C-alpha positions in Angstrom: -0.1 -0.1 0.0 1.4 3.4 -1.1 1.4 6.6 0.9 -1.7 8.9 0.0 -1.0 11.1 -2.8 0.5 14.5 -1.9 -1.6 17.6 -2.8 0.2 19.6 -5.7 1.8 22.8 -4.7 -0.3 24.7 -7.3 -3.7 23.3 -6.5 -4.9 25.3 -3.6 -8.1 27.1 -4.7 -8.8 29.0 -1.7 -5.4 30.5 -1.7 -5.3 31.3 -5.4 -8.7 33.0 -4.9 -7.8 35.0 -2.0 -4.4 36.3 -4.0 -6.8 37.1 -7.0 -9.1 39.1 -4.9 -6.3 40.8 -2.9 -4.7 41.8 -6.4 -7.9 43.0 -7.8 -8.8 45.0 -4.8 -5.4 46.7 -4.8 -5.6 47.4 -8.3 -9.1 48.7 -8.1 -7.8 50.8 -5.1 -4.9 52.3 -7.3 -7.4 52.9 -10.3 -9.8 54.8 -7.9 -6.8 57.0 -6.5 -5.6 57.6 -10.0 -9.2 59.0 -10.7 -9.1 61.0 -7.5 -5.6 62.3 -8.5 -6.9 63.5 -11.9 -10.1 65.2 -10.4 -10.1 69.0 -9.6 -9.6 68.0 -5.8 -6.7 65.7 -6.4 -3.4 65.9 -4.4 0.0 64.5 -4.7 -1.0 62.3 -2.0 -3.6 60.8 -4.5 -1.0 60.0 -7.1 1.4 58.5 -4.4 -1.4 56.2 -3.5 -2.3 55.6 -7.1 1.4 54.4 -7.3 1.6 52.6 -4.2 -1.6 50.1 -4.7 -0.4 48.4 -7.8 3.0 47.8 -5.6 0.8 46.0 -3.0 -1.0 44.0 -5.7 2.5 42.9 -6.8 3.5 41.7 -3.5 0.5 39.6 -3.0 1.5 37.9 -6.1 5.1 37.5 -5.1 4.3 36.4 -1.7 2.2 33.6 -3.1 4.8 32.4 -5.8 7.5 32.5 -2.8 5.1 30.6 -0.6 4.6 27.7 -3.0 8.4 27.8 -3.8 9.2 27.4 0.0 6.7 24.8 0.2 8.1 23.0 -2.9 11.6 23.1 -1.4 10.3 21.7 2.1 8.4 19.0 0.5 11.6 17.9 -1.6 13.6 17.7 1.8 11.0 15.6 3.2 10.8 13.5 0.1 14.7 12.8 0.3 14.1 11.1 3.8 11.6 8.4 2.2 13.4 6.1 -0.2 10.2 5.2 -2.0 10.0 8.9 -2.9 13.7 9.4 -4.0 13.3 8.6 -7.9 10.4 11.1 -8.2 12.8 13.8 -7.4 14.5 15.3 -10.6 16.0 18.5 -9.3 19.6 19.4 -9.5 21.7 19.4 -6.3 21.1 23.0 -5.2 22.8 24.4 -2.3 20.3 25.1 0.5 20.3 28.9 1.8 21.6 29.0 5.3 18.8 29.4 7.9 20.9 30.9 10.5 22.9 34.2 10.9 26.5 33.5 10.4 28.7 34.7 13.3 30.6 37.9 12.9 27.8 39.0 10.3 26.1 41.5 12.5 28.1 44.1 14.5 28.5 43.6 18.3 26.2 45.1 20.6 27.8 47.8 22.6 28.6 46.8 26.2 27.6 49.1 28.9 30.7 51.3 30.2 31.2 50.4 33.8 31.2 53.9 35.5 33.5 54.1 38.8 32.4 57.7 39.6 32.0 58.0 43.1 29.8 61.0 43.0 27.1 59.1 40.7 27.5 55.9 43.2 26.8 58.3 46.1 23.9 59.8 44.3 22.5 56.5 43.4 23.0 55.2 47.1 21.0 58.5 48.3 18.1 57.9 45.9 18.0 54.2 46.9 17.5 55.6 50.6 14.9 58.1 49.7 13.0 55.2 47.9 13.2 52.9 51.1 11.9 55.5 53.0 9.0 56.4 50.9 7.9 52.8 50.7 8.1 52.7 54.6 6.1 55.7 54.9 3.6 54.2 52.3 3.3 51.1 54.2 3.0 52.8 57.7 0.1 55.1 56.2 -1.7 51.5 54.7 -1.6 50.3 58.5 0.7 47.6 57.8 3.9 46.9 59.6 6.9 46.9 57.6 8.4 43.9 59.5 5.4 41.8 58.8 6.0 39.3 56.1 2.5 37.6 56.1 -0.8 39.2 55.8 -3.7 38.2 58.2 -6.8 37.1 56.4 -9.0 39.0 58.5 
């Protein structure tokens, strides 16, 4: 008994309809903005939108084809793990693109400079003491005792 046949990467009616609807909607919006630009109240902003909407339509089509290609590549990798599916693969040995960022490609994050300024350390200590005093005052005003670690239930 053989494995169930896989669905073709191009046989996705719902996704194809979504891409077509999105593309047509973007082109219609571009046409509408162009009409607004040509009207007496049209501005440069309408022209910008008229040029921008077709780019969105192109991106929807590009994203669909990219999705299909990536899924086909993933299926191809999965098929190589199954010996019975190996004869069906007739692609050239294409190097797989790296999936991780190589070491040294991005710049190093800057390290926080250690500040040994005694005046700053003294000021930070003063602020910490003020904060602790303020917390103690708030606890006292709330009717709690600062040294109690447990609350009573009633």
